[in-house]
C-alpha positions, 0 to 999 in steps of 0.5 A, spaced: 787 125 339 792 128 344 797 123 343 799 126 336 801 133 339 805 130 345 809 126 341 812 131 338 813 135 344 818 129 346 825 130 345 832 125 347 833 131 353 830 132 360 826 139 358 822 140 362 817 141 357 819 133 354 819 131 360 812 133 361 809 130 355 812 124 358 809 123 363 803 125 360 803 120 355 805 115 361 797 116 363 793 116 358 797 110 353 801 107 357 800 101 353 802 103 347 809 100 344 810 106 339 809 112 345 813 108 349 819 107 345 819 115 345 817 117 352 820 112 356 828 115 353 825 122 356 823 119 362 829 115 364 833 121 363 829 124 368 832 119 373 838 123 373 835 129 374 838 134 380 831 136 381 827 131 386 820 132 383 822 131 376 826 123 379 818 122 383 815 124 377 819 120 372 819 114 377 811 115 377 810 114 370 815 109 368 811 105 373 804 106 370 809 104 364 809 096 367 813 090 364 814 095 357 819 099 363 824 094 363 829 098 361 829 103 367 829 097 372 837 098 375 836 105 375 830 105 379 833 099 383 840 104 384 834 109 387 830 105 391 837 104 395 841 110 394 837 116 393 837 121 398 829 122 398 825 118 400 820 120 396 824 118 391 826 112 394 818 110 395 816 112 387 822 107 385 820 101 389 813 103 388 815 104 380 819 097 381 813 093 383 809 096 378 814 094 372 815 087 375 808 085 376 
């Protein structure tokens, strides 16, 4: 029941509202391909944020999608090696493990 209102909050950008909705959807509907089609692009945009917490939460949420988030692998791999934050690097590495299961 909560999925539809959250889907309405998703936008093709990295607004705080869209990202919060995408993070929540990752925890309540990670197996729903219709939800993934809308949420994954928002989460991908979060990986390039200047905000460390946004990158961290986006990586965690992408990991929750598992193999459905394969499109994020190149960006996550780059973050795992190059991000200036050890926490983002760790989150990216963990997400890669979840996606490549």
